[in-house]
C-alpha positions in Angstrom: 5.2 -4.1 1.4 5.2 -5.2 5.0 6.3 -1.7 6.1 3.5 -0.1 4.2 1.0 -2.2 6.0 2.6 -1.5 9.4 2.4 2.2 8.7 -1.2 2.0 7.6 -2.1 0.0 10.7 -0.4 2.4 13.1 -2.0 5.4 11.3 -5.4 3.7 11.7 -4.8 3.4 15.4 -3.5 6.9 16.1 -6.0 8.7 13.8 -3.6 9.6 11.0 -5.1 7.2 8.5 -7.0 9.7 6.4 -4.0 12.0 6.2 -1.7 9.2 5.3 -4.0 8.0 2.5 -4.2 11.6 1.2 -0.5 11.8 1.3 -0.1 8.6 -0.7 -2.6 9.9 -3.2 -0.5 13.0 -3.9 2.6 11.1 -5.1 3.3 10.8 -8.8 4.9 7.4 -8.6 4.1 4.6 -6.1 6.5 1.7 -6.0 5.4 -1.5 -4.2 8.3 -3.9 -3.8 8.4 -7.5 -2.6 4.8 -8.1 -3.7 3.5 -11.4 -2.4 6.0 -11.9 0.4 3.4 -12.5 3.0 -0.3 -13.3 3.2 -2.6 -10.3 3.6 -5.3 -10.1 6.2 -8.7 -8.7 5.5 -7.8 -5.1 6.7 -4.6 -5.1 4.6 -6.5 -6.2 1.5 -9.0 -3.3 2.1 -6.2 -0.8 2.6 -4.5 -2.0 -0.5 -7.7 -1.7 -2.5 -8.3 1.8 -1.2 -4.8 2.8 -2.3 -5.3 1.3 -5.7 -8.6 3.1 -6.2 -7.1 6.4 -5.1 -4.1 5.9 -7.4 -6.4 5.2 -10.4 -8.5 8.4 -9.6 -5.3 10.5 -9.3 -3.6 8.9 -12.3 -0.6 7.8 -10.2 1.9 5.6 -11.9 2.3 2.4 -9.8 5.1 -0.1 -10.1 4.7 -3.5 -8.4 7.6 -5.9 -8.1 6.8 -9.5 -7.3 8.9 -11.7 -5.1 11.4 -13.6 -7.1 11.0 -17.4 -7.3 12.9 -19.2 -4.6 13.0 -16.2 -2.2 11.4 -15.7 1.1 
């Protein structure tokens, strides 16, 4: 998950954000691993919500794996 947020932040800075979001919306399966490994800031929460909304609209299958107890 941290890498996804890094990519989204960089894309926002260099103007690629709309293209990256569109690219994510075209996949059939989106796997989010290490869920809950770090606290999200406001922008990360908004980015994640936008991805969830687009996934629902596009009927993308999402798999979310939580952090295991005792890790990280």
